Structures are given as C-alpha cells and as structure tokens.
C-alpha positions in Angstrom: 298.3 73.8 208.0 299.3 71.7 205.1 296.8 70.7 202.1 297.0 67.8 199.9 294.6 67.3 197.3 294.4 63.3 196.6 291.9 64.0 193.5 288.2 64.1 192.8 286.9 65.4 196.4 289.5 63.7 198.6 291.3 65.9 200.7 294.2 65.6 203.5 294.6 68.3 205.9 297.6 68.0 208.2 297.4 70.7 211.5 300.0 72.0 212.9 299.0 69.8 216.4 299.7 67.0 214.5 295.6 66.2 213.7 295.2 64.3 210.3 291.9 65.1 208.9 290.3 62.7 205.6 288.1 64.4 203.8 285.6 62.5 201.7 287.8 59.3 201.2 288.3 57.7 198.0 291.5 56.3 197.1 291.3 53.0 195.5 290.0 53.2 191.9 290.1 56.9 191.9 291.9 57.9 188.8 293.3 61.0 190.0 294.8 59.4 193.2 298.8 60.3 193.1 300.6 56.8 192.4 303.3 57.1 195.2 301.0 58.8 197.6 300.6 57.3 201.1 298.2 57.4 204.0 300.2 56.8 206.8 297.6 58.7 209.6 294.3 59.4 210.2 292.9 60.8 213.1 289.9 62.4 211.8 287.3 61.6 208.6 284.7 63.5 207.7 282.4 62.5 204.6 279.8 64.7 203.3 277.6 62.0 201.9 277.3 58.4 200.5 277.8 58.2 197.0 281.1 55.6 196.3 283.6 58.3 195.3 283.2 60.0 198.4 282.9 57.6 201.1 284.4 54.5 199.1 287.2 54.1 202.0 285.7 55.3 204.8 285.4 51.7 206.1 288.7 50.1 205.4 290.4 53.6 206.5 288.3 53.6 209.6 289.2 49.7 210.5 293.4 50.6 209.6 293.6 53.9 211.5 290.4 53.6 214.4 289.9 57.8 213.6 286.7 60.1 214.5 284.3 59.6 211.8 282.1 62.6 211.1 278.8 62.4 209.2 275.2 63.1 209.2 273.4 61.0 211.1 271.8 57.9 208.7 275.1 57.7 206.6 276.9 57.0 210.4 274.0 54.8 211.1 275.5 53.0 207.4 278.8 53.0 208.5 278.4 52.0 212.2 276.5 48.9 210.2 279.8 48.2 208.6 281.9 47.7 211.9 283.1 51.2 211.8 283.6 52.7 215.3 284.1 55.9 216.3 281.4 57.4 214.3 280.2 60.7 215.0 276.5 61.7 213.8 275.0 65.0 213.4 273.3 67.3 211.2 273.2 70.5 209.7 273.3 73.3 211.7 275.0 71.5 214.6 278.5 71.8 215.3 281.2 69.6 217.5 284.6 69.9 217.7 287.0 66.4 216.5 290.4 67.1 217.6 291.6 70.7 216.7 289.2 71.4 214.3 285.3 72.6 215.2 283.1 70.6 212.4 279.8 72.6 211.3 277.6 71.1 209.2 276.2 72.8 206.3 273.6 72.1 203.6 274.3 71.1 200.2 272.3 70.9 197.2 272.4 66.8 196.1 271.5 63.4 196.4 272.9 61.2 199.3 272.1 57.3 198.4 274.7 55.0 199.3 275.7 51.8 197.2 274.9 48.6 199.2 274.9 45.3 197.8 274.3 46.5 194.5 271.2 48.5 196.6 270.8 52.2 196.8 270.2 52.7 200.6 269.3 56.0 202.3 271.9 58.0 203.4 270.2 61.1 204.8 271.0 64.0 202.8 274.3 65.3 201.1 275.9 68.2 203.0 279.0 70.3 203.3 281.1 71.6 206.7 282.5 74.9 207.9 285.7 74.2 209.6 287.2 76.3 212.4 290.6 76.0 214.0 292.7 77.7 217.0 294.0 80.2 214.9 290.5 81.5 214.2 290.5 80.9 210.7 287.9 79.1 209.0 287.1 77.3 205.7 284.1 75.6 203.7 284.3 72.3 202.1 281.7 72.0 199.9 280.8 68.5 199.1 279.3 68.1 196.3 276.1 70.7 195.8 275.1 73.3 193.5 275.0 77.0 194.3 272.6 78.0 196.4 272.1 81.2 198.2 272.2 80.1 201.4 276.0 80.2 200.9 275.4 84.1 201.6 274.8 82.4 205.0 277.8 80.9 205.7 279.5 83.8 204.7 277.6 85.8 207.4 277.4 83.3 209.6 281.5 82.2 209.4 283.0 84.4 207.3 285.5 81.1 205.6 288.5 82.7 204.5 289.0 79.8 202.0 286.1 77.0 200.3 286.7 74.0 198.2 283.8 74.0 195.7 283.4 71.3 192.7 283.4 72.9 189.7 283.4 69.8 187.4 279.0 70.2 186.1 276.9 67.1 185.0 276.8 65.6 189.2 277.5 68.8 190.6 277.8 72.5 189.7 279.8 74.0 186.8 282.4 77.3 186.7 279.3 79.6 185.5 277.3 78.5 189.2 280.8 78.5 191.0 281.0 81.8 190.0 278.0 83.0 191.6 279.3 80.3 194.6 282.4 82.5 194.6 280.4 86.1 195.0 277.8 84.4 197.5 280.9 83.1 200.0 283.1 86.4 199.9 286.1 84.1 200.1 289.9 85.7 199.1 290.8 81.9 198.2 288.7 78.9 196.4 290.6 75.8 195.6 288.3 74.1 192.8 287.9 70.0 193.2 285.1 67.2 191.8 286.6 67.7 187.9 288.6 66.2 185.8 288.2 62.6 187.2 286.2 61.1 184.0 285.3 62.7 180.5 282.1 64.1 181.4 283.3 66.5 184.4 284.3 69.1 181.8 284.5 72.4 184.0 287.8 73.3 184.7 289.6 76.1 186.9 290.7 78.3 183.6 287.4 78.9 183.0 286.6 79.8 186.7 289.0 82.4 187.2 288.1 84.1 184.2 284.5 84.2 185.9 285.4 85.3 188.7 288.0 88.4 187.4 287.6 91.5 189.3 285.8 89.9 192.1 288.3 89.9 194.8 288.6 85.8 194.7 291.9 83.8 193.8 291.4 80.7 192.2 293.7 78.7 193.7 294.4 75.3 191.2 296.2 72.7 193.5 298.1 69.3 191.7 297.0 66.2 193.1 299.4 64.7 195.3 301.4 68.0 195.7 301.2 69.9 199.2 300.2 73.2 200.0 300.6 75.7 203.1 297.7 77.8 204.2 
C-alpha cells in the first residue's frame, strides 16, 4: 500500500488492487499541498468532518471522479445537497465496505460545523475511521481530535498497526496529548498530521518522538508529496 501525505490532514492511499482512497480532501488553497502533485484517480473519498480544511475539495473531486464518498450522515446529506453522487452515509460504531477497504467510524473530540454561504450549518459530529484491508492489517485515521480514553477501546477492538494523529495544537491535540494517544493505541507506527500548515499549529513530530521514546511506538514523519510504502 502506498501512502502520500498531501499536506495538513489530506492523504492519498493507493491500494494494491489499484483503488485510490482520498482522506479529508483539501487541495485548492492548502499551503502545504505539494506543488506539481496531480490527482489522477479517486475511487473513494472519506471525510472526517465538515470544516473547510477537510472537506473543501470533496465536491469538485466527487464531480470529476465519481467516487464513493464516506462520511457521517449529516455531512453526507449536505454533500447530497451540493450535487455529490454516491454518498455512503454512516455513523459511529458502524462499518461498511468501500472497494477493498472496510471503514469503521470512530469517535473524535472536535466540532463539525460546515461553512456554507457565509453561515455555519450543522454537519453532525466529527469522527475518525479504522480502515481494515484484505491482508488483515488495519490503520486508524483520527481526523481532528483531542486524546480521549476510548482510544484504548479502538486498540482492543481493531488493533491498528498504524495511526494518523493530529499534533498541531490549538485546533487539535498537541504532542503532549498525542503522546498519551500513542500509549493508548499501542500502534507500531504513528504518522503525525495537521501541523505546520499555519503558524499557530506549533506541534512538531520531533517533540512527539521525544515524548514516546521507549514506548514501542515509532513516529513516522512524512514529507508532503513523497510517497512511502506500508
């Protein structure tokens, strides 16, 4: 499986089957989006919540590629109203298969208002996902969240080997809280996200690495636009 960080909270997953999954698409206006990167195929879009920096390009990309779009019920209803086809609404604790991946929606501690024509509309709640694959591996994509004790239930239920955690502070947890999240999740590897895009997002991977030293979790820092294999 290939993983490409597209800056902020946006990721592109290429599965061995050829399926392309795009998480929290924000490309247009994303200052961390890698210059020259092209999105040539999207089979599945998954949205964790309705803030612009996670959903901004879901509508145009859905119009272009006609993917299945996974999200919480209320956010999918909003996307339906914007002309998005093939929405796959769900809620926390539920699971559904999209292509070769099974998505299970988890809790997240965050808000979910959608900016629509200058007004904030209700988008349900923020969420995360556990993605399970045909080879038996699973990953946890936290979206925007603070640490919460039920992360230990995610570990007990799904045993994710890889987690994507926000560390920027201000709008999500900082490395201090993310270090506890690492201990609750017991993942072999954690990829930090949602940091450095704007000056107030001050958390850095090296801070998290120091805080989890000796815990058995490796902090896997990615570079926007550089594809890695997992």
